[in-house]
C-alpha positions in Angstrom: 12.3 0.2 -4.7 15.6 1.9 -3.1 17.1 5.2 -4.3 20.4 6.1 -3.1 21.4 9.5 -3.9 25.7 10.1 -4.7 27.1 13.5 -4.5 29.0 16.5 -2.9 26.6 19.1 -1.0 30.1 20.8 -1.0 30.2 21.7 -4.8 28.4 24.2 -6.5 24.5 24.7 -6.0 22.1 22.7 -8.6 21.7 24.7 -11.6 18.1 25.5 -11.4 15.7 26.4 -8.2 16.9 24.9 -4.4 20.5 23.3 -2.9 18.9 19.7 -3.4 21.7 17.0 -2.0 22.3 19.5 0.5 18.6 20.1 1.8 18.2 16.0 1.6 20.7 15.8 3.9 19.9 18.3 6.3 16.7 17.1 7.0 17.5 13.9 9.0 14.8 11.9 7.1 17.1 10.4 5.1 19.9 7.7 5.8 23.4 9.6 5.3 26.6 8.0 5.2 29.5 10.5 4.5 33.0 9.7 2.8 35.4 12.0 5.0 38.6 9.5 4.0 40.8 9.8 0.7 42.6 7.6 -0.9 43.6 8.4 -3.8 44.8 11.8 -3.8 48.3 13.1 -2.1 49.8 16.4 -1.5 47.6 18.8 1.0 45.1 20.1 -0.9 42.1 17.5 0.0 44.1 18.3 2.7 43.0 22.4 3.1 39.8 21.7 1.0 38.2 20.0 4.1 39.8 22.6 6.6 38.0 24.9 3.9 34.8 23.3 4.7 35.3 23.4 8.9 36.3 27.0 8.5 39.6 26.7 8.4 41.5 29.2 6.0 44.8 27.5 4.2 47.9 28.9 4.4 48.2 30.0 1.5 51.6 30.6 1.5 53.7 27.2 2.4 55.3 25.1 0.0 53.4 22.3 -0.8 50.9 21.8 -4.5 48.4 24.2 -3.4 49.9 27.5 -3.5 48.8 31.3 -3.5 51.2 33.5 -5.6 50.0 37.3 -5.8 50.2 39.1 -9.6 50.7 43.0 -9.8 48.2 42.7 -12.6 45.9 40.9 -15.3 48.7 40.5 -17.7 51.7 39.6 -14.7 48.4 37.1 -14.0 49.5 35.0 -17.4 52.3 35.8 -17.3 52.9 33.7 -14.2 49.9 31.6 -15.5 52.3 30.9 -18.9 55.3 30.5 -16.8 54.5 27.8 -14.9 52.5 25.9 -17.5 56.2 25.6 -19.3 57.7 25.4 -16.1 55.8 21.6 -15.4 57.8 20.3 -18.7 61.4 20.7 -16.9 59.7 18.9 -13.8 58.9 15.4 -15.9 56.0 16.4 -16.3 53.7 15.9 -19.8 52.3 19.2 -21.3 49.5 17.4 -22.2 48.9 16.2 -18.5 48.8 19.8 -17.3 45.4 21.4 -16.8 45.2 24.9 -16.3 41.9 25.9 -14.5 40.0 29.1 -14.8 36.5 30.3 -13.5 36.0 32.8 -16.1 35.6 32.3 -19.6 35.8 36.3 -20.8 38.5 39.1 -20.0 42.4 39.7 -19.9 42.1 36.1 -18.1 40.0 34.1 -18.8 39.1 31.0 -20.5 39.4 32.0 -24.4 42.6 34.4 -24.2 44.4 32.2 -22.1 43.9 29.2 -24.8 44.7 31.3 -27.1 48.4 31.8 -25.5 49.5 29.0 -24.4 48.4 27.1 -28.0 50.7 29.6 -29.3 53.4 28.4 -27.2 53.0 24.1 -27.3 51.5 24.4 -30.9 52.5 27.5 -33.2 51.1 27.8 -36.2 53.6 26.4 -38.9 53.6 26.5 -43.0 52.4 22.4 -42.3 50.6 22.7 -40.6 45.8 23.9 -41.3 44.3 26.3 -39.4 40.8 27.1 -40.2 38.9 30.1 -38.6 34.5 29.0 -37.5 32.7 31.4 -35.3 35.7 33.0 -32.5 37.4 30.1 -32.7 39.9 29.1 -34.3 41.7 25.7 -34.8 44.9 24.0 -35.7 46.0 21.1 -36.8 47.9 20.1 -33.4 45.6 21.5 -30.9 43.7 20.0 -27.8 39.9 20.1 -28.5 37.5 19.4 -26.3 33.7 18.5 -26.4 31.1 20.4 -25.4 28.4 18.7 -25.6 27.0 14.8 -26.1 26.5 14.2 -29.7 24.9 10.5 -29.6 25.0 9.8 -33.2 28.9 11.3 -34.5 30.6 8.0 -35.8 34.0 7.1 -34.4 36.8 4.2 -35.1 39.3 3.0 -33.2 42.4 2.4 -36.2 45.6 -0.4 -35.2 47.7 -1.3 -37.5 48.3 0.0 -41.0 45.1 2.7 -39.9 42.7 -0.6 -40.4 39.7 -0.2 -37.8 39.8 -2.3 -35.3 36.4 -1.0 -33.2 33.4 1.2 -34.4 30.8 2.7 -32.4 29.1 6.1 -31.4 29.1 9.2 -29.8 31.7 11.4 -28.2 30.6 12.9 -25.2 30.7 16.0 -23.3 34.2 16.9 -21.9 36.2 14.2 -23.9 39.4 15.7 -24.7 41.5 14.8 -27.5 43.9 15.9 -30.3 42.5 17.5 -33.9 44.5 15.6 -36.1 43.8 17.7 -39.6 41.7 19.7 -41.6 40.6 19.2 -45.1 39.1 22.2 -46.3 38.3 20.3 -49.6 36.6 17.8 -48.3 35.0 20.5 -45.4 35.6 17.7 -42.6 37.8 17.9 -39.2 39.4 14.7 -37.2 40.0 14.9 -33.8 41.7 12.0 -32.4 40.3 11.5 -28.3 42.6 10.9 -25.1 41.2 7.2 -25.5 41.9 6.0 -29.1 38.8 7.0 -30.4 38.9 8.4 -33.3 36.1 10.9 -35.5 35.4 13.0 -38.2 33.2 16.3 -37.7 32.3 18.3 -40.5 32.8 22.2 -40.5 29.1 22.7 -38.9 29.9 20.4 -36.7 33.3 22.5 -35.0 30.3 24.5 -32.8 30.9 21.8 -30.5 34.3 21.5 -30.2 36.5 24.0 -28.1 40.3 24.6 -27.7 
């Protein structure tokens, strides 16, 4: 039997004990193939990443797609994040395609607070939109949401013309993103349409599987 391990030893270490992939590579007992040429990613992000691995500090203030913008405070940082986010639409980007990545979840500039403030900019509360508070999260029709755990039993369907289902299946997985289309307080259900066209109906109790 031949076993092939693939991964990136320069990413975060294992959640559990050990540094498995790097230790295997460094052992010298296992044949290793390294992928060093970038084919899909343009710009200088990949170049800077390779430099960091080699101990070279990147130029943080040069023009390009990898740049450091200093902020004087948490509030200043939030203002600059929001400004940069909205500027992308003027550069021809769809805001749905712009991703903000944050290393912490709580605090003045954590994931939860950034999500709330960006949501109020791109999907403000209107009279015709239903909204639901579930736990610490407030969901609103039109929100962009993400599945945060695997659900192998959740049914979905893809609809064609006149909303007639053309495909059905089960399974929604951690990291799947979509738009919260409807919130129905009478039936206590919410429907999410994922980026690939799958539509899944959640009971209100299942909303713990979603976050902004």
